Each structure stands twice: as C-alpha cells, then as structure tokens.
C-alpha positions as CSV (number, residue, x, y, z in Angstrom):
1,M,3.9,0.8,-27.2
2,T,4.2,4.5,-26.5
3,F,1.9,6.6,-24.3
4,R,2.2,10.3,-23.7
5,Y,1.7,11.8,-20.3
6,P,-1.4,14.1,-20.1
7,D,-0.6,17.8,-20.4
8,S,3.0,17.0,-21.2
9,T,5.2,16.3,-24.2
10,D,6.8,13.4,-22.2
11,S,5.9,9.9,-23.2
12,T,6.7,6.4,-21.9
13,Q,7.2,3.0,-23.5
14,V,5.0,0.3,-22.1
15,E,4.7,-3.4,-23.0
16,K,1.0,-4.2,-23.8
17,L,1.3,-7.6,-22.1
18,F,2.2,-5.7,-18.9
19,L,-0.8,-3.4,-19.2
20,R,-3.2,-6.4,-19.8
21,D,-1.8,-8.2,-16.8
22,A,-2.1,-5.1,-14.6
23,C,-5.8,-4.5,-15.4
24,S,-7.7,-4.2,-12.1
25,C,-11.3,-4.1,-13.3
26,H,-13.9,-6.2,-11.6
27,R,-13.6,-9.0,-14.2
28,C,-9.8,-9.2,-13.6
29,V,-9.5,-8.6,-9.8
30,D,-12.2,-9.8,-7.4
31,P,-13.5,-6.7,-5.6
32,S,-13.8,-8.6,-2.3
33,T,-10.7,-10.8,-2.1
34,K,-8.5,-8.4,-4.2
35,Q,-7.1,-11.5,-6.0
36,K,-6.7,-12.0,-9.7
37,L,-9.4,-13.8,-11.6
38,F,-7.2,-14.9,-14.5
39,E,-3.7,-16.3,-14.9
40,T,-0.9,-14.4,-16.5
41,A,0.0,-17.5,-18.6
42,D,-3.5,-17.3,-20.2
43,I,-2.8,-13.9,-21.9
44,P,-2.4,-14.5,-25.6
45,L,0.9,-13.4,-27.0
46,S,-1.1,-12.0,-29.9
47,I,-3.1,-9.6,-27.8
48,E,-3.5,-6.2,-29.3
49,L,-5.1,-2.8,-28.6
50,E,-8.3,-2.5,-30.5
51,S,-8.4,1.2,-29.5
52,H,-7.4,3.6,-26.8
53,R,-8.3,7.1,-25.8
54,Y,-7.4,9.7,-23.2
55,L,-10.2,10.6,-20.7
56,S,-10.8,14.0,-19.2
57,D,-9.0,13.2,-16.0
58,G,-5.9,12.1,-17.9
59,S,-6.7,8.4,-17.6
60,I,-6.2,6.1,-20.6
61,E,-9.0,3.8,-21.7
62,I,-8.0,0.7,-23.6
63,Q,-10.2,-1.7,-25.6
64,W,-8.5,-5.1,-26.1
65,E,-8.4,-7.4,-29.1
66,N,-7.4,-11.1,-29.1
67,D,-7.9,-11.1,-25.3
68,I,-8.1,-14.1,-23.0
69,P,-11.0,-16.3,-24.2
70,G,-14.2,-15.3,-22.5
71,Y,-13.1,-11.7,-21.8
72,Y,-14.0,-10.0,-25.1
73,P,-15.2,-7.3,-25.1
74,H,-12.9,-6.0,-22.4
75,M,-12.0,-2.5,-21.4
76,S,-9.2,-1.4,-19.0
77,I,-8.7,2.1,-17.5
78,F,-5.3,3.3,-16.2
79,P,-5.1,6.6,-14.2
80,P,-2.2,9.0,-14.6
81,A,-0.7,7.8,-11.3
82,F,-0.3,4.3,-12.8
83,F,2.1,5.6,-15.4
84,A,3.9,7.9,-13.0
85,K,4.5,4.9,-10.8
86,N,5.6,2.6,-13.7
87,H,7.7,4.9,-15.9
88,D,10.8,3.0,-14.9
89,D,11.9,0.1,-12.7
90,R,13.3,2.2,-9.9
91,A,10.1,4.3,-9.6
92,R,8.0,1.2,-9.6
93,V,10.0,-0.4,-6.7
94,L,9.9,2.7,-4.6
95,A,6.2,3.3,-5.1
96,S,5.2,-0.3,-4.5
97,H,7.0,-0.8,-1.2
98,G,5.7,2.3,0.4
99,Y,8.3,3.1,3.0
100,P,11.3,5.5,3.3
101,R,14.9,4.7,2.5
102,R,17.0,3.3,5.4
103,I,19.7,5.6,6.7
104,P,23.0,4.3,8.1
105,W,23.9,5.9,11.5
106,T,26.9,6.6,13.7
107,K,26.6,7.3,17.4
108,N,26.6,11.1,16.8
109,L,23.9,10.9,14.1
110,I,21.5,8.6,16.1
111,A,22.0,10.8,19.2
112,M,20.4,13.7,17.2
113,K,17.4,11.8,16.2
114,H,14.2,11.4,18.3
115,C,14.6,7.7,19.1
116,T,12.3,7.6,22.2
117,F,8.5,7.5,22.2
118,P,6.1,7.3,25.2
119,Y,4.7,3.8,25.8
120,S,1.2,5.1,26.3
121,E,1.2,7.1,23.0
122,Y,2.7,4.2,21.1
123,L,-0.2,2.0,22.2
124,E,-3.0,4.5,21.9
125,S,-2.1,6.9,19.1
126,T,-2.1,5.9,15.5
127,G,0.0,9.0,14.7
128,T,2.7,8.1,17.2
129,L,2.8,4.5,15.9
130,H,3.1,5.8,12.4
131,K,6.1,8.0,13.3
132,A,7.7,5.3,15.5
133,L,7.5,2.5,12.8
134,N,8.9,4.8,10.1
135,H,11.7,5.8,12.5
136,L,12.3,2.0,13.1
137,H,12.5,1.4,9.4
138,R,14.8,4.3,8.7
139,Y,17.3,3.7,11.6
140,G,16.6,0.2,12.7
141,I,16.0,1.1,16.4
142,L,13.7,2.9,18.7
143,F,13.0,3.1,22.4
144,L,9.8,3.3,24.5
145,D,9.9,4.9,28.0
146,S,7.5,4.6,30.9
147,T,6.6,1.0,30.0
148,P,4.8,-0.6,33.0
149,S,6.3,-3.5,34.8
150,D,3.6,-5.8,33.6
151,L,4.5,-9.3,32.1
152,S,2.0,-8.7,29.3
153,A,3.4,-5.2,28.3
154,I,5.8,-6.7,25.8
155,E,2.9,-8.6,24.1
156,Q,1.0,-5.3,23.8
157,I,4.0,-3.6,22.3
158,A,4.5,-6.4,19.8
159,N,0.9,-6.7,18.8
160,R,0.8,-3.1,17.7
161,I,3.1,-4.3,14.9
162,G,2.1,-7.9,14.3
163,P,1.8,-11.3,15.9
164,L,4.5,-12.7,18.1
165,R,7.1,-15.0,16.6
166,N,7.1,-18.3,18.5
167,T,10.4,-20.1,18.7
168,F,11.8,-22.8,21.0
169,Y,12.3,-20.1,23.6
170,G,8.5,-19.5,23.5
171,P,6.4,-16.6,22.2
172,T,8.0,-14.4,25.0
173,W,11.1,-15.1,27.0
174,D,13.1,-13.8,30.0
175,V,16.8,-12.8,29.9
176,R,18.1,-13.5,33.4
177,S,21.4,-15.0,34.6
178,I,20.8,-18.6,35.7
179,P,23.1,-21.4,36.8
180,L,24.2,-23.9,34.0
181,A,22.7,-21.6,31.3
182,K,22.0,-23.1,27.9
183,N,22.6,-19.7,26.2
184,V,25.3,-17.1,27.0
185,A,22.6,-14.4,27.2
186,Y,21.4,-16.1,30.4
187,T,24.7,-15.4,32.2
188,S,26.2,-12.3,33.7
189,Q,29.2,-12.5,31.3
190,N,30.1,-9.9,28.7
191,L,28.2,-10.6,25.5
192,G,29.7,-9.4,22.3
193,F,27.9,-7.9,19.2
194,H,25.6,-10.4,17.6
195,M,22.2,-11.0,16.1
196,D,19.7,-13.6,17.3
197,L,18.8,-17.0,15.8
198,L,20.9,-16.8,12.7
199,Y,21.1,-20.6,12.9
200,M,17.4,-20.7,11.8
201,A,16.3,-20.7,8.2
202,S,14.2,-17.5,8.8
203,P,15.7,-15.5,11.7
204,P,13.2,-13.0,13.3
205,G,13.0,-9.6,11.8
206,L,12.5,-7.5,14.9
207,Q,13.6,-8.0,18.5
208,I,11.9,-6.4,21.5
209,L,13.5,-6.2,24.9
210,H,11.7,-4.7,28.0
211,T,13.7,-3.9,31.1
212,M,11.9,-5.2,34.2
213,I,14.9,-5.0,36.6
214,A,18.1,-3.1,35.8
215,S,21.4,-4.2,37.2
216,I,22.9,-1.9,39.8
217,Q,26.4,-2.0,38.2
218,G,27.3,-3.0,34.7
219,G,25.0,-4.6,32.2
220,E,25.0,-1.6,29.8
221,S,23.4,-2.3,26.4
222,L,25.4,-1.6,23.2
223,F,24.0,-1.2,19.7
224,S,25.8,-0.8,16.3
225,D,24.4,-0.4,12.9
226,G,25.5,-3.1,10.5
227,L,24.2,-1.1,7.6
228,N,26.6,1.7,8.5
229,A,29.5,-0.8,8.7
230,S,28.6,-2.0,5.2
231,Y,28.4,1.6,4.0
232,A,31.7,2.5,5.5
233,M,33.4,-0.5,3.9
234,S,32.0,0.4,0.5
235,K,33.7,3.7,0.8
236,E,36.9,2.9,2.7
237,A,37.6,-0.8,2.1
238,P,35.7,-1.9,-1.0
239,E,38.3,-4.6,-1.8
240,N,37.1,-6.6,1.2
241,L,33.4,-6.6,0.3
242,A,33.4,-9.6,-2.1
243,S,34.3,-12.1,0.5
244,L,31.6,-10.8,2.9
245,Y,29.0,-11.4,0.1
246,N,30.3,-14.8,-0.9
247,F,31.9,-16.7,2.0
248,Q,29.5,-18.9,3.9
249,V,29.7,-18.8,7.7
250,T,28.2,-21.6,9.7
251,Y,25.8,-20.8,12.6
252,K,24.8,-23.5,14.9
253,Y,22.9,-24.2,18.1
254,K,23.1,-27.8,19.3
255,N,22.1,-27.9,23.0
256,D,19.3,-29.0,25.3
257,G,17.6,-31.3,22.7
258,H,17.8,-28.8,19.8
259,W,19.9,-28.8,16.7
260,Y,19.6,-25.7,14.4
261,Q,22.2,-24.9,11.8
262,Q,22.5,-22.6,8.7
263,D,25.3,-21.3,6.5
264,R,25.1,-17.6,5.7
265,T,27.2,-14.9,4.1
266,T,27.9,-11.9,6.2
267,L,26.3,-9.5,3.8
268,C,23.2,-10.4,1.7
269,N,21.6,-8.4,-1.2
270,L,24.0,-6.1,-2.9
271,V,22.7,-2.5,-2.5
272,E,23.9,1.0,-3.4
273,F,24.0,4.1,-1.3
274,D,23.1,7.6,-2.6
275,A,25.1,10.8,-2.2
276,S,23.6,11.4,1.2
277,G,24.5,7.8,2.4
278,S,20.9,6.5,2.3
279,E,20.4,2.9,1.1
280,V,19.0,2.5,-2.4
281,P,17.1,-0.9,-2.5
282,D,17.8,-3.0,-5.6
283,L,15.2,-3.5,-8.3
284,T,13.5,-6.3,-6.5
285,G,13.0,-3.9,-3.5
286,S,15.4,-6.1,-1.4
287,E,17.2,-4.4,1.4
288,Q,20.6,-5.4,2.7
289,E,20.6,-8.0,5.5
290,I,23.6,-8.5,7.8
291,N,24.6,-11.8,9.4
292,W,27.0,-11.5,12.3
293,S,26.7,-13.6,15.4
294,P,30.2,-14.9,16.6
295,P,28.9,-16.5,19.9
296,F,26.7,-18.8,17.8
297,Q,29.1,-19.8,15.1
298,G,29.9,-23.4,14.5
299,P,33.0,-24.8,12.8
300,F,33.2,-23.6,9.2
301,E,31.8,-26.2,6.7
302,R,32.5,-24.6,3.3
303,D,35.6,-23.3,1.5
304,I,38.0,-24.3,4.2
305,G,40.7,-25.7,1.8
306,M,43.1,-24.1,-0.6
307,R,41.9,-23.0,-4.1
308,D,42.3,-20.4,-6.7
309,I,40.4,-17.2,-5.8
310,S,39.4,-14.4,-8.2
311,R,39.4,-11.0,-6.7
312,N,39.8,-7.5,-8.0
313,G,39.8,-8.8,-11.6
314,T,42.7,-11.2,-11.1
315,T,43.0,-14.8,-10.1
316,E,45.3,-15.7,-7.3
317,S,46.4,-19.3,-6.9
318,G,46.4,-21.4,-3.8
319,L,44.6,-19.0,-1.5
320,S,42.5,-20.0,1.5
321,A,39.0,-18.6,1.1
322,L,38.8,-18.7,4.9
323,R,41.9,-16.6,5.2
324,V,40.6,-14.0,2.7
325,Y,37.3,-14.0,4.6
326,L,39.0,-13.5,7.9
327,K,40.9,-10.5,6.6
328,A,37.6,-8.9,5.5
329,A,35.8,-9.9,8.7
330,K,38.4,-8.1,10.8
331,V,37.8,-4.9,8.8
332,F,34.0,-5.3,9.2
333,K,34.4,-5.9,13.0
334,A,36.6,-2.8,13.3
335,F,33.8,-0.7,11.7
336,L,31.2,-2.3,13.9
337,E,33.1,-1.7,17.1
338,A,34.6,1.7,16.4
339,E,33.9,4.2,19.2
340,D,31.8,6.4,16.9
341,S,29.7,3.5,15.7
342,V,28.5,2.3,19.1
343,L,25.4,3.5,20.9
344,E,25.8,2.7,24.6
345,T,22.9,3.0,27.0
346,K,22.0,1.9,30.5
347,M,18.4,0.6,30.0
348,E,16.6,1.6,33.1
349,E,13.4,-0.1,34.4
350,G,10.5,0.8,32.2
351,T,12.6,1.2,29.1
352,C,11.9,-1.0,26.0
353,V,13.9,-1.2,22.9
354,I,12.7,-2.5,19.5
355,F,15.4,-3.1,16.8
356,D,15.9,-4.7,13.4
357,N,17.5,-8.1,14.1
358,R,18.8,-8.3,10.5
359,R,20.5,-4.9,10.6
360,I,21.3,-3.8,14.2
361,L,23.8,-5.7,16.3
362,H,23.4,-5.7,20.0
363,A,25.8,-6.5,22.9
364,R,25.9,-6.3,26.7
365,K,28.6,-5.5,29.2
366,A,29.2,-7.9,32.0
367,F,27.5,-7.3,35.4
368,G,28.1,-8.6,38.9
369,S,26.9,-12.1,39.4
370,D,25.2,-10.9,42.6
371,S,23.4,-8.2,40.7
372,E,20.0,-9.0,39.3
373,R,19.1,-8.0,35.7
374,W,15.9,-9.0,34.1
375,L,14.7,-8.3,30.6
376,R,11.5,-9.6,28.9
377,G,12.0,-10.5,25.2
378,A,10.0,-11.2,22.1
379,Y,10.3,-11.3,18.3
380,V,8.1,-10.1,15.5
381,D,8.7,-11.2,11.9
382,K,9.6,-8.6,9.2
383,D,6.6,-9.3,7.0
384,P,3.9,-8.1,9.5
385,F,6.1,-5.1,10.3
386,K,6.4,-4.1,6.7
387,S,2.7,-4.7,6.1
388,R,1.8,-2.5,9.0
389,L,4.2,0.2,7.8
390,R,2.8,0.2,4.2
391,V,-0.8,0.4,5.4
392,L,0.0,3.3,7.8
393,N,2.0,5.2,5.1
394,E,-0.8,4.7,2.5
395,Q,-3.3,6.2,5.0
396,L,-1.1,9.0,6.5
397,G,1.8,9.4,4.0
398,I,5.5,8.9,4.7
399,P,6.5,11.4,7.4
400,K,9.4,13.7,7.0
401,E,12.3,13.4,9.4
C-alpha cells in the first residue's frame, strides 16, 4: 500500500505484511529482552488495515484487521524515521548496519590518514575508541603507540572491542623464532603476504600484534589492502575476476596433532564500488572478504582436471580451471605486491597493530637468526567488533574522516 511522507508530496509503497511484522509495540516486542513475542509465520495473509491516520509528529498510526489471533484490537505506530530508513533496500541496509563504507587504500592514501592512536586514550576515552574503530572499519588497519611492555596489555586492547578468540594457539600467543617451529611465523625467515587461519571454518576477524622486542636488523612488517587489489582488478583486469570468485583453493594445517582444512574462493561476496572507490555493500549488507594465504595452502582438491569453462559469455572447451585460476591469481598477486600497494613499517617496541584479517594481508621481512624479535598476538571475531561499532555510532554518530 502507499504512504505519503509528512510535509511532502513524495510517497512510498510498503507491503502491509512487512509493517505488521515490524511492529515494535510492547505486545509485539518484549520491553526487557527486546525479542519478538510473535512469529512471522503466524501473521494471516488476509491481514488488512482497519484504519490509519497521520499524527502531529508525522508518525503513522495503524489499526489492524484480521490480525494474529489474540492481538485484536491492535495498534501500531511508525515514526517518520522508519519510512526514511525503509524507502528502498539500499537505504535499509545502510541504516541497519550503522557503520561507514570501507575505503580501499594504497600506500600514499593510507600515509595521509591518521592511523595511530595513543594506547592510553584508546583504553580510557570512549571518543578515541569511537574514532579508532571507525577508522579500523574504513581502512582495515590502525596502530597504537606507547603500549606498555606488559603481558596483559594485548588483552586490555582486545577487550575494548570484544572477547578474545581462543584457538589451538591459545587466547593469546607469542610470535618468536624457535627451533623446529610448527609454523613459519615462528622462524626468522621471510614470510610472504597471507591471512591467518583460513584453514578454519570461521577465521578470526581481527588480528592484534603487540611488539615486545623489535629485531635490530630486518623483520619489517608489510601490509597490503586486499580490498584495494579487488577494486584495482575490477577496473583494470575485470576478465580475471570470475575465477577468483569461483575457484576453490584448499587451505590446510596438518601438524603437531591438529588437522584443519577448508576450501575457499579468493574473493567472497560480490560488491560494487562507487565513483570515489568506496565499497558499496550488497543488499544483504555483506562486505567483501578476501582469502589469500599461500604459506598455508594444501594441494588443490577441486577442479584440477580438464573441462569446458564458460567465461566472458563464451564456452571454451578443454580448459583447466586451475590454469585459468592461476592466471587470475598472478594478476591479483601483482596488485597486492605492487610498490604503491604496500605499507612497510618497522614496528618498534610499544607499537601495536590491529587489522582486519579478512581484508588486510600481512607479511614480514626476514631477520637475523641471532636477532631477537617478539610479538604478542591475539584475535577478536568480527561480530563483537561490529556490535561495538554499531553501539558507539548509535550513541555518538558516524564520525567524518
């Protein structure tokens, strides 16, 4: 049915079933638990509006007819903001998720942004935390300085966002070179761009690394924005995208009494980018996730034979899906590792980095085996991060850059 906007000639079409389901009166939503007191499937398909009227504040009051048994008489009130939020699918998604669009970055762009926040302000100031977490969402990375060399500091940093994610490495862990290491991170070798724990069904959303001891020579940290590589490919090599969205790469960790394994496409969730290059989430609110972790790949287990492949609107016979993927992966790797894509930094003692493990790739240059380097690490899942971000933005608004 059609409703007009107050003080306007504009109107909007709204499904009455949607309105009935969205009622938030005390009979429909428990005031304490905030949970629904009826089931959507109980709404009669024959439900109708008995009457409706506009209130002085622009709200719309509806009296229902043929309502859920036991609810008659029943009145719903919808404020103007409800219709502003729900006038189309895109507006509804953006309003419901409550955080800014993500912005792909190159080395020069991220260098112009304020990426570093004082540790003490991050812990003590809600305003600083608000700015820091919005920055983390926009760009996928932030740094804290003057972090004390306390073993518990990383827990305090994580707990400002949400609970620690426990894995077989423990709730926190140490990155140090050790003999007979069970993970390449625990060596002094060069470690290429990767993401952590892609061999798990639900990889952690955020990674936190706190530098306790910095190596004297070497050991520089490198970061690259996977979202920017995806954006660059959509502009400069779109013919290679399909394989990155479709071909399954096997990630595997089988060592030291553990066996984790998952097949993942390199790019997940097809998204668009606006004229400024910002990501536009799809109508489910999904953001793009990147899966790239060459050190932790296992042998491919899917699409390794010859078959007909459809691409660019035509079918090509007898192609190897792996060969097509490899061509696309080389292009993606080139964008990731391009000089203008890589942020290189020597993380000194007291520096802590927080980054999006499903977007930002990290790497490390080799350092001398006789040089000590010690980082404390932890993970936080994406859900508590987004929950914290939504609550802060509801209270304080989404900050401008």
